[in-house]
N, C-alpha and C positions, 0 to 999 in steps of 0.2 A: 091174403093180402097182393096187392099187382103195382107196379114200379107205374107213378102218371107221367110225369116229365124233367125237366133240368130245364133249369131258369136260367137267362143270360143276358147279360147288360151289352148292349151293340150302340155302337157309335155311328153307323147304316146300313140301315132292314134291309134293306133291297142287294147289297151286298153279300151281306152274310147270306140271305136267305141261299141266292144265287149257290155258292160256296157249296152251300150243305145238301141244295142240290140238285148240284154235277157229280158231287163224288160221293155223296150215299145215297140217292134219291130222293129227300124227300120232297115235297111237297106242302103247299100250302093248304090250311086247315081251316083258318079263321085269321082275323082281326079285327079289334076293338083301338077304341080312337079317346083320350082321354082329356082333362085338363094340361096335363105334364108331361105325356109324352103316349107314344103308339106303344102296344101290345101286338103281337104277332106270333100264331103260332104252327110251326111244320111239322110235319111228321112222316114217319113209314113205317107203317104197317103197325106193330102197340107204340112207338118208340116216340114220343111227346118231344122237341120242343118248344120253350116258349121265349121269344127274345124280345127286350122291353130295349127302346128307343127314348130315352128324357128329350126334353125339349130344350131343356137347358146342359150346356157344356160339363161336363162331367169333370172331379180335377183325372188325372192319369194314375191312376194305378201306383204306388211307392217300388214296387217288384214284383215283374214278371216272373220271377222263379219259381221254381220247386218249395220254398224254404218262407212261406206265407202261411197263415191261419187260415181256418176253412176247405173249400174246393179245393182242389189241387188240380183235376182233371176230368174229364172222362173218354173211358174205355167203351171201344163198338168192335167183333169180331165181324171179317166178314170172309167169303167165299175166297177170294185171292188176292193177297197183298202185294202182290210183284206186280199185277197189271195196276192194284191200284196206285202202286208207287207211280209207277211210268203215269199214269194220268193228273195223278196232284203235281206232279214237276211239270206237265205240259200245263195249266193254268198257272202254275208260275208259285202254286203253297209254297211256303216252307217246311219242309219235312225232312224226317232223318231219311239215312239207310236203313235198309231194312235187315232184321236181324236175328239167325235162329238161334235159338234158346234148349237148353237140356230137357225140357219139357216136353220139345217137338213144336211148341209155335214156334210162328214169327211173329214178331215186332215191327213196329217204327212207329215213331212221334213227329203228330206236325199241330201246326196254330192255326186256328179259324182267323177272319182278317183282324180280329179286337188282340190277338194275343191270346187265347185260350185253348189251352193242350188240349188234343187229344188222341190218344193210344190206338193203334192199331192191329189188331191182331187176328192171323187165320191161323188153321192147323194143318 
C-alpha cells in the first residue's frame, strides 16, 4: 500500500498553493475545473495535496480547535526546524515556538491560510 494524497478545502487556491510552495517546496502538478469547484493538486516528491475551492461560499467551521471529529492535522518531517520556523515567521504564518521532546524530536505547529493544522518535526 502507498499513501496517495490528503485533500483539503480552501478559500483561495493561489494563496494556499503559495503557502505550501514557499514553506515546504510543493509545486503544482495539475488542475481540473468543474461546474461547482476547481481542484488543484500540488506535490513534493511523493507527497500530494489535493486542494478544492468551491465556487459557492461555504459555511465557516464551527470549531477550529482539535476537539472535533474527523482529521485533526497533517504531520511532516523536515531537516531543520529552526530554519523552517524563521522562514514561517518571515511570511507571517501562525506558528508555535519549536519545542524539544524527550524522544529527541523538535516540533512546532502552524496553520495554513484556511486554519488547517500542520505539525512539523525534525530530529
